[in-house]
N, C-alpha and C positions, 0 to 999 in steps of 0.2 A: 827711575828704575825702568829697565828694559822690559819688553813684553815677555821675553823668555824667563827672566828672573821672577817677574810677577806670576807667570803661569806656574813656575816651579813652587813658589811659596804657597799659592792657592792649592796646588795638588797636595802638598804635605799637610796643609791645614785641614783639607777634606779627609785625608787618611787619619789624622789625629782625632778629628771629630767622630769619624766612624768607629775608631777603637774605643773612644770614650763612651759614645752612646751604646755601643755593643756591650761594654762592661756594665753600664747602668741597667740595660735591658736584661742581661744575664742575672744580675743581682736581684732584679725584680722578680724574675721567674723563680729563682731559688727561694726568695722570701715567701712567695705565694705557695710554693710547694711545701715549705716547712709549716706554714700556717694551716694548709689543708691537711697535712698529716696529723697535726695536733688536734684539729677539729674532729677528725674521724677516729681518734683514739678511743674515746668512750664506747661508741657503737661496736668497734672491732673487738671489744672485750667479750662480746657474746660468742665469738668464734674462737674460744680459747684453744681449741685443738690446733689451729693454725699457728698460734704463738708457741705452743709446746713443740710443734714440729720444727720451728725455726730455732728454738732453744737447743734442741738436739743437734741440728745441723751446724748452727753457728757457734754454740757454746761447748757442748759436750765433746764434739769432734775436734775442737781446738784445744782441749785440755792437755793433751800429751805434749804438744809443742810449747805451750805456755809453761807447764811445769818444768820441762827440760830447760827452757830459757831462764826461769826463775832460779833453778838449782845452780846453774853455772854463773849467773849474775851474782848470787850470794857468795860463791866460791871465789870468783875473780875479785870482787870487792874486798873480801877478807884477805886475800893474798896481797893485793896492792896496799891495802891499809896496814897490814902487818909489816911489810917491808919498809913502809914510810915511817910509821910510828916507832918501830924498833930502833931507828937511828937516834931518837930522842928519849928512849927509855920509857915510852908511854904505851907500849903494846898491850898493857892490861886494860886500856880504855877502848880497845878496838870494838868491843861489843856495842858501845854507844854509837860509834861511827856507823857500823853496819846497820843498826836499828833505824837511826834517823834517815840515812840515805836510802835505805831499802823501802821503808814505809812511806816516807813523804814523796819520794821522787821515782826511784828506779822501778819499783813494782808496778805502779799504775802506768807509767810511760812505756815500759817494755811490754807490758801486757797489752796496752792499746796498740802499739806498733805491730805486735804479732797478730793481734786480732784483725787489724786492718789488712795485713798481708794475707791472712788466711780466709777470714769470713767476708771482709769488705770486697775483696776481688771476686769471690764467689757470687755475692749479690749482684755486682755489676755485670758479670758475665751471664748469669742466668736471666736477669731482667733485660739485658741487651739482646740476648737471643730471642726472648719473647717479643720484644719490640720489633726487631727486624723481621721476624716470621709472622707478625701481625696477630699474635696471640692476645696481646693487651687490647688491641682493637676489637677482637672477638669477645673479650670479657665485657667491654663497654656495650657491644651490641646485645649482649645477654642481660643488660641492666645490672651488671656487677661492677661496682666502683673499684678500679684497680688500686687506688690509694688504700681503701679499707681492706681489700682482700690480699694485696701483695706487699704493700709498703709498711703499714702499721704493725703487722706481726713481726717483721724484721726489726723495726725500731724498738718494740717492747722486748724482744729477745736480747738485743744488744744491751739495752738499758738494765736488764735483769742480770745477764750473765757476766758482763765485764766487771762489776763490783765483786761478784762471787769469785771469779777467776783471779782478780787482784788479791783477794784474801788468801786463796790457795798459793799464789805466787809469793806472798809475804811469808807464809809458813814454810814453803819449800826453800825459799832463800835463807831463812833462819837455819834450816837443816843443812844447807850447803855451807854456810859459814861455820856451823858447828862441826861438820865433818872435816873441814880443812884445819880449823884452829885447834880443835880438841884431838881429832884423830891423827893429824899429820904434824902440827906444830907443838902438840903436847900441852896446850893451855888447859887450865882447870875448867871442867864443865860447869861447875858451880859459879866461877867467876864470869864465864861467858854468859851464862843465863841471867845472872844478876845485872851485869852491865847492859845486856840487850834491853831489859825492861826498865832500867833505872830512870831514863829521861823520857820514855814513851808515855803518852797519855791518850785518853779517849779522843782528844782534839786531833792528834796526829793521825789516828785511824780514820776519823771523820774526814780529814783532808784527803786521804787516799781514796776513800769511797766517793767523795764528791768529784774528784778528778776522774775516777773510773766511770762514773755515771755520765759526765760530760763527754768523755772520750767515746763511750759507747754510742751516744746520740750522734756524734760527729761521724763515726764510722758508718752507721746505718743510713743516715741522711745522704752522705756523699755517695755511698755505694748504690743506693736506690736511685738517686738523681742521675748519676753517670749512666746507669743501665737504662733508665727511662728515656734519657735524651739521646740514646744511640740511634744513629741514622746511617743507612747505607747497607753494606754487606758484611762479609766475614772479617774484613780488615778492621772495620769500626768496632765490631764485637770484640776483637782481640785488643783493640786500643782502650776500650772502656775499663777493664780491670787495671791497666797500667795507670790511667789517669786517676782512677779511684784511689789506689794505694798511695800515689804521690800526693794527691790533694789531701787525703785523710792524714797522712803522716805530717805534712806541713801544718795543718790546722791543729793537730794534736800538740805539736811543739809550741805553736803560738798560744794555744789555750792554756798549756801548762805554765807558761811564763805569767800570764795574767792571773790565772787562778792562784799560783803561788804568791804573787804580789798581793792579791786580795785576801786570801785566807790566812796568811801569816802576819797580817797587820795586828 
């Protein structure tokens, strides 16, 4: 082997090693951050006003967009299902399809993605600005732990509000399907209501709530982490929300697969 080829191989091995060690280091930092947030959650409950403020900004202000998305998801699902089942003469079973798809999958996933796009990006942008302008360093100089003061309230707010918003999304999705099938297609409201609840059980609702809780934790942790790790100037502050929503959306979809596999066993 010539010296040039050996040098090229060594160069690529060094780069591969740097990428691998960087990924391991990043994973370690994220694990430490997650454990620190969990550790400081009980003491942060004494500052309930911070959590209530984040519930308002992250949850209440996200309600309109989530309700709108839930309404049209229910309508689109009903329309597509109606056109498909009508070919086989089974359109009277559409309420069952809408119920199972909406409760188990679409409501928690769509709500999580909307929350990531609205609240997760806001967390990353706000905390990124605070990091760049050294406001977080100032909190540490004042003996105020930023994890307890900034991150835990956002985590609690997301964990509380996302299951609630998922419940609202399920209800508004039901109304969306009702509006389309009963008001437009002329289906019997009694048949639609009976079919919607025919195969639903408390287990299905618990699956949706567990998924929503996990998605809320993902959104808050990723948003806070991306904001906290922001370095540089205005460009990096602008990149933090983008990275936050991309990472959160990807992890939501991954977690949805594994939770579905685990909870439906």
